[in-house]
C-alpha positions in Angstrom: 0.0 0.0 0.0 1.2 3.5 -0.8 1.7 5.6 2.2 -0.6 8.7 2.8 0.5 12.2 3.2 1.8 13.4 6.5 -0.9 13.9 9.0 -3.3 11.2 7.5 -3.9 7.8 8.9 -5.3 5.0 6.7 -6.9 2.0 8.3 -7.9 -1.0 6.1 -8.5 -4.7 6.6 -5.3 -6.6 6.4 -6.7 -9.7 5.1 -5.0 -11.8 7.8 -7.8 -12.1 10.3 -11.5 -11.4 11.1 -11.0 -7.9 12.5 -7.2 -7.4 11.9 -6.6 -3.8 10.5 -3.5 -2.4 8.9 -2.9 1.1 10.1 -0.7 3.1 7.8 0.8 6.5 8.3 3.2 8.6 6.1 6.2 6.6 7.6 4.9 3.7 9.6 2.6 0.7 9.6 1.2 -1.4 12.3 -1.6 -3.8 13.1 -4.7 -3.2 15.2 -6.9 -6.1 16.1 -9.2 -7.7 18.7 -8.5 -10.5 21.0 -8.9 -14.2 20.2 -11.8 -14.4 22.7 -13.9 -12.2 20.4 -13.0 -14.2 17.3 -9.9 -12.4 15.8 -6.2 -13.1 15.9 -4.9 -10.7 18.5 -2.3 -9.4 15.9 -1.9 -6.1 17.5 -3.3 -3.7 20.1 -7.1 -3.2 20.2 -8.4 0.2 19.4 -8.6 1.3 23.0 -5.1 0.2 23.7 -4.1 2.4 20.7 -5.9 5.3 22.3 -4.2 4.8 25.6 -0.9 4.5 23.8 -1.5 7.9 22.2 -2.1 9.5 25.5 0.7 7.9 27.3 3.2 8.4 24.6 2.2 12.1 24.2 2.3 12.5 28.2 5.9 11.1 28.2 7.1 13.2 25.3 5.6 16.3 26.7 7.2 15.6 30.1 10.6 15.0 28.4 10.5 18.1 26.4 9.5 20.2 29.3 12.2 18.7 31.5 14.9 19.4 29.0 13.7 23.0 28.4 13.7 23.7 32.1 16.8 21.6 33.0 14.9 19.3 35.3 16.8 16.0 36.0 14.0 13.8 34.8 15.6 10.5 33.7 12.4 8.6 32.8 8.6 8.8 33.0 6.6 5.7 33.0 2.9 6.1 32.1 0.4 3.4 33.0 -3.1 3.8 31.6 -6.4 2.0 31.9 -9.7 2.5 30.2 -13.1 1.6 31.7 -16.7 2.6 31.8 -18.4 3.9 34.9 -21.8 5.2 35.9 -22.0 9.1 35.6 -23.5 9.4 39.1 -20.2 7.7 40.4 -18.0 10.6 39.0 -17.8 13.7 41.2 -15.8 15.8 38.7 -18.0 14.9 35.5 -20.6 17.1 33.8 -22.6 14.2 32.8 -25.0 13.2 35.3 -26.8 10.0 33.8 -25.8 7.0 32.0 -22.3 5.6 31.4 -19.2 7.5 30.6 -15.6 6.5 29.7 -12.9 6.9 32.3 -9.2 6.8 31.6 -7.0 6.4 34.7 -3.4 7.6 34.2 -0.5 6.9 36.5 2.8 8.7 36.2 6.1 7.4 37.7 8.8 10.0 37.5 12.3 8.9 37.9 15.3 11.3 38.6 16.9 13.4 41.3 13.7 15.6 41.4 12.6 17.8 44.3 8.9 18.3 45.4 8.6 21.5 43.2 9.9 19.7 40.0 7.6 16.8 40.5 4.7 19.2 41.0 5.6 21.1 37.8 5.9 18.0 35.9 2.5 16.7 37.1 0.9 19.9 36.0 2.5 19.7 32.6 1.2 16.2 32.0 -2.3 17.5 31.6 -1.0 19.9 28.9 0.1 17.3 26.5 -1.8 17.8 23.1 -3.6 14.5 23.1 -4.9 15.1 26.7 -6.1 18.4 25.6 -7.8 16.8 22.6 -9.6 14.1 24.6 -10.5 16.6 27.3 -12.3 19.1 24.9 -15.3 18.8 22.6 -14.5 16.7 19.5 -16.4 17.0 16.2 -16.0 13.9 13.9 -17.2 14.6 10.4 -17.9 11.2 8.6 -18.6 10.9 4.9 -18.5 8.2 2.3 -16.0 8.5 -0.6 -15.1 6.5 -3.7 -18.7 6.2 -5.1 
């Protein structure tokens, strides 16, 4: 398959499994899939794992960039994420009051000779990564059929 222009992602069936998808960017290819338990091949991360990977990698990169710019001795940031669904009434900080909503739990482990102020700065910066901002704001998804 020809690679798309930068900034575009193309997802298409790989032909290898029931739900296995080939994800192609301008410079990379990877597989996304569903687990064997739902009838697929588990040939790659599932869509929610890819979403979490986007947030986690963006968080780690943002922390690294900030630490370098501010000369903070961060040696490594490890980001652990989990997605689940909760009842809206169980969420004290959420605007939605009824039904179910998605919740992402993000745990950040900071390594390095960091003082309390540096740790606090880094934790504030984590929420400023572009993917976090995107997921925290209203998103409009425009869908249209092409090729007909």
